[in-house]
C-alpha positions as CSV (number, residue, x, y, z in Angstrom):
1,X,12.0,58.2,114.7
2,X,10.4,56.5,111.7
3,X,13.5,57.0,109.6
4,X,15.8,55.7,112.4
5,X,13.7,52.7,112.7
6,X,13.9,52.2,108.8
7,X,17.6,52.6,108.8
8,X,18.1,50.3,111.6
9,X,15.9,47.5,110.6
10,X,15.1,47.7,107.0
11,X,16.4,45.5,104.1
12,X,17.4,47.3,100.9
13,X,17.2,47.0,97.0
14,X,20.0,49.2,96.3
15,X,22.8,49.5,93.6
16,X,26.1,48.7,95.5
17,X,27.9,51.6,93.8
18,X,25.7,54.1,95.3
19,X,25.1,52.1,98.5
20,X,28.7,52.5,99.8
21,X,28.2,56.2,99.8
22,X,24.9,56.3,101.4
23,X,25.7,53.6,103.9
24,X,28.3,56.0,105.4
25,X,25.7,58.8,105.6
26,X,23.3,56.2,107.3
27,X,25.9,55.3,109.8
28,X,26.6,59.0,110.7
29,X,22.9,59.6,110.9
30,X,22.3,56.7,113.4
31,X,25.4,57.8,115.5
32,X,24.2,61.5,115.8
33,X,27.1,62.8,113.6
34,X,24.9,63.7,110.5
35,X,24.3,67.5,109.8
36,X,21.2,67.5,107.8
37,X,21.8,71.3,107.1
38,X,24.7,70.5,105.0
39,X,22.2,69.2,102.3
40,X,20.2,72.5,102.3
41,X,16.5,72.9,102.8
42,X,13.9,70.3,101.7
43,X,12.5,71.0,98.3
44,X,9.1,72.7,98.2
45,X,7.4,70.1,95.9
46,X,8.1,66.8,94.3
47,X,5.6,67.5,91.3
48,X,4.1,69.8,89.0
49,X,1.4,70.2,86.2
50,X,2.6,70.6,82.7
51,X,1.2,71.6,79.4
52,X,1.5,69.4,76.1
53,X,5.1,70.7,75.7
54,X,6.3,69.5,79.3
55,X,6.5,73.2,80.5
56,X,5.4,73.7,84.1
57,X,1.9,75.5,84.5
58,X,1.6,78.3,86.8
59,X,-2.1,78.3,86.8
60,X,-4.1,75.1,87.1
61,X,-6.4,74.7,84.1
62,X,-9.3,72.7,85.4
63,X,-10.5,71.6,82.0
64,X,-10.7,67.7,81.7
65,X,-7.6,66.0,80.4
66,X,-5.9,69.4,79.8
67,X,-2.7,68.8,81.8
68,X,0.0,66.4,82.4
69,X,1.4,65.6,86.0
70,X,5.1,65.3,86.5
71,X,6.2,63.5,89.8
72,X,9.8,63.1,90.9
73,X,11.3,59.8,92.3
74,X,14.8,61.1,92.6
75,X,17.6,59.9,95.1
76,X,17.5,57.1,97.5
77,X,13.9,55.9,98.3
78,X,12.9,55.5,101.8
79,X,9.2,54.6,102.9
80,X,9.1,57.5,105.2
81,X,10.1,61.3,104.6
82,X,13.4,62.5,106.0
83,X,14.5,65.8,106.9
84,X,15.8,66.4,103.4
85,X,13.7,64.3,101.1
86,X,10.3,62.8,100.6
87,X,9.6,59.2,101.1
88,X,7.6,56.7,99.1
89,X,4.4,57.3,101.2
90,X,4.4,61.0,100.2
91,X,5.4,60.4,96.6
92,X,2.6,57.7,96.3
93,X,0.1,60.3,97.8
94,X,1.0,62.7,95.1
95,X,0.4,59.9,92.4
96,X,-3.1,59.3,93.9
97,X,-3.8,63.0,93.9
98,X,-3.2,63.3,90.2
99,X,-4.8,59.9,89.6
100,X,-8.0,61.5,90.9
101,X,-7.7,64.8,89.3
102,X,-9.9,64.9,86.1
103,X,-7.9,67.8,84.6
104,X,-4.8,65.4,84.5
105,X,-4.6,63.3,81.3
106,X,-1.6,61.2,82.5
107,X,1.4,61.1,84.8
108,X,5.1,61.1,84.1
109,X,7.3,59.5,86.8
110,X,10.5,61.3,86.4
111,X,13.0,58.8,87.9
112,X,16.7,59.1,88.9
113,X,17.3,56.6,91.7
114,X,19.9,54.0,92.7
115,X,17.2,52.2,94.8
116,X,16.0,52.3,98.3
117,X,14.4,50.4,101.1
118,X,12.5,47.2,100.3
119,X,9.5,48.4,102.4
120,X,9.2,51.5,100.0
121,X,7.7,49.3,97.3
122,X,4.5,48.9,99.1
123,X,2.9,52.4,98.4
124,X,3.5,51.9,94.8
125,X,2.0,48.5,94.7
126,X,-1.0,50.1,96.3
127,X,-1.2,52.8,93.8
128,X,-0.8,50.4,90.8
129,X,-3.9,48.5,92.1
130,X,-6.0,51.9,91.9
131,X,-4.3,53.4,88.7
132,X,-7.0,54.6,86.2
133,X,-4.8,56.7,83.8
134,X,-1.6,56.3,81.9
135,X,1.8,56.4,83.7
136,X,5.1,56.9,81.9
137,X,8.4,56.4,83.7
138,X,10.8,58.7,82.3
139,X,14.2,57.6,83.8
140,X,17.9,58.5,84.0
141,X,18.7,55.8,86.7
142,X,16.0,53.2,87.6
143,X,18.2,50.8,89.7
144,X,17.2,48.0,92.0
145,X,14.1,49.4,93.9
146,X,13.8,52.0,91.1
147,X,13.5,49.1,88.5
148,X,11.0,47.5,90.7
149,X,8.8,50.6,91.4
150,X,8.7,51.8,87.8
151,X,7.8,48.2,86.5
152,X,4.9,48.0,89.1
153,X,3.2,51.3,88.3
154,X,4.4,52.4,84.7
155,X,2.5,51.4,81.5
156,X,5.7,52.4,79.6
157,X,9.4,52.9,80.8
158,X,11.4,55.3,78.8
159,X,15.1,56.0,79.2
160,X,15.6,59.9,79.2
161,X,19.1,59.7,77.5
162,X,21.8,57.2,76.0
163,X,24.7,58.5,78.2
164,X,24.1,58.3,81.9
165,X,20.9,56.4,81.9
166,X,21.2,52.7,83.6
167,X,18.8,50.1,84.7
168,X,18.8,46.7,86.4
169,X,20.6,45.9,89.6
170,X,17.7,43.4,90.4
171,X,18.5,42.2,94.0
172,X,18.3,42.6,97.7
173,X,21.1,43.4,100.3
174,X,21.4,43.8,103.9
175,X,24.3,45.3,105.9
176,X,24.9,45.6,109.6
177,X,27.7,46.3,112.0
178,X,28.6,44.2,115.0
179,X,30.0,46.2,117.9
180,X,31.0,43.1,120.0
181,X,34.8,43.6,119.6
182,X,34.6,47.4,120.1
183,X,32.7,46.7,123.4
184,X,35.2,44.1,124.4
185,X,38.1,46.5,123.8
186,X,36.3,48.9,126.3
187,X,36.0,46.2,128.8
188,X,32.3,45.8,128.3
189,X,30.8,42.3,128.2
190,X,27.4,42.1,126.8
191,X,24.9,39.2,127.6
192,X,21.7,38.2,125.9
193,X,19.5,35.8,127.6
194,X,16.6,34.0,125.9
195,X,13.8,31.9,127.4
196,X,14.0,28.2,127.0
197,X,11.0,28.3,124.6
198,X,12.5,31.2,122.6
199,X,15.3,29.5,121.0
200,X,14.5,30.8,117.5
201,X,14.2,34.4,118.5
202,X,16.8,36.5,116.6
203,X,18.4,33.5,115.4
204,X,19.1,34.6,111.7
205,X,20.8,37.7,113.1
206,X,22.9,36.0,115.9
207,X,24.1,33.4,113.3
208,X,24.9,36.2,110.9
209,X,27.0,38.1,113.5
210,X,28.9,35.0,113.9
211,X,29.5,34.7,110.2
212,X,27.0,32.2,109.2
213,X,24.6,34.1,106.8
214,X,22.6,31.1,105.7
215,X,19.6,31.4,107.8
216,X,19.4,35.2,107.3
217,X,19.5,34.6,103.6
218,X,16.9,31.8,103.7
219,X,14.4,33.7,106.0
220,X,14.9,37.4,104.6
221,X,17.0,38.1,101.6
222,X,16.1,35.1,99.2
223,X,12.4,35.3,99.6
224,X,12.5,39.1,98.8
225,X,14.9,38.6,96.0
226,X,12.5,36.0,94.4
227,X,9.6,38.3,94.9
228,X,11.5,41.2,93.1
229,X,12.4,39.0,90.3
230,X,8.9,37.5,89.8
231,X,7.5,41.1,89.8
232,X,9.9,42.1,87.1
233,X,9.2,38.9,84.9
234,X,5.5,39.6,85.2
235,X,5.6,43.2,84.2
236,X,8.2,42.8,81.6
237,X,7.0,39.7,79.5
238,X,9.7,40.6,76.7
239,X,12.6,40.4,79.2
240,X,15.5,38.5,77.6
241,X,16.1,35.9,80.5
242,X,19.0,34.3,78.5
243,X,21.2,37.5,79.4
244,X,23.6,36.7,82.0
245,X,22.9,38.4,85.2
246,X,19.8,40.2,84.2
247,X,17.8,39.0,87.3
248,X,20.8,38.7,89.5
249,X,22.1,42.3,90.0
250,X,23.7,43.3,86.8
251,X,23.2,46.8,85.4
252,X,22.8,47.8,81.8
253,X,23.0,51.1,79.8
254,X,19.9,52.4,77.9
255,X,20.7,50.6,74.6
256,X,21.3,47.3,76.2
257,X,18.3,47.7,78.6
258,X,16.1,48.4,75.6
259,X,17.6,45.4,73.6
260,X,17.1,43.1,76.5
261,X,13.5,44.2,77.5
262,X,14.3,46.2,80.7
263,X,12.7,49.2,79.2
264,X,10.3,50.1,76.4
265,X,12.0,53.1,74.6
266,X,14.4,56.0,74.8
267,X,13.0,59.4,74.5
268,X,12.3,62.9,75.9
269,X,9.6,64.6,78.0
270,X,7.7,65.2,74.8
271,X,7.9,61.8,73.8
272,X,6.6,60.8,77.2
273,X,3.7,63.1,76.6
274,X,2.9,61.7,73.3
275,X,2.9,58.1,74.8
276,X,0.3,59.3,77.3
277,X,-1.7,60.6,74.6
278,X,-1.6,57.3,72.7
279,X,-2.4,55.3,75.8
280,X,-5.2,57.6,76.9
281,X,-6.9,56.8,73.6
282,X,-6.1,53.2,73.2
283,X,-6.1,51.8,76.8
284,X,-7.7,54.1,79.3
285,X,-10.4,55.9,77.1
286,X,-13.3,53.4,77.6
């Protein structure tokens, strides 16, 4: 029910190229036509402990600062868990777990996401306020909410390759369907009656249904988009604001993202581990 509520009522920070595909899935989910089994079983874990070479450890070494945690942020990010994936609440819990594990020297957030629900940013903001060890975002895609989340929690953002890696898509979007004409064709006439002193209730949505989006933008989308922009600017002081569209939804490959300040470097898992070691000594070891 939590996911149904989120799909029905949430606002999204999502790359449009992916949004068209996932919007169709969401519509099927809400209408009861979605077969979750077609996606297979939910993965067993969203994280693991690794050695200094990035190799997964089978046995947990409890020696202080002896391991590196890898946490996955992959696919569309919802606030709550779905039947096939973990939401931001669960991912953040895993981050907190490693943040408080003395054997973990730092965390690598392995990221490949087109974005997600705006509400999903809140667990990451909460984690960032409690962070006490290095976090490196190692990214294939970090678009829209992915850009926001990695900027919020990571000390260093690294593209994992120069081929498929993309960044940006800074913006907020809402979609909804009006079933008014479909109901009318079935001979169903719907009435909504509001109290005289409730004349602003649902007004942004009612006007949007009639094609007037101004109030919806003013009250919902624009304030969130401004928050998103301000968060990126705060966390990325070297961002080249002269680049057309950099804060308005444009996406960039790894090379351009590095040049314009959307990321900090391009590297591998080993490079991310090396950066944790540097930050551990220079920033967190006091």
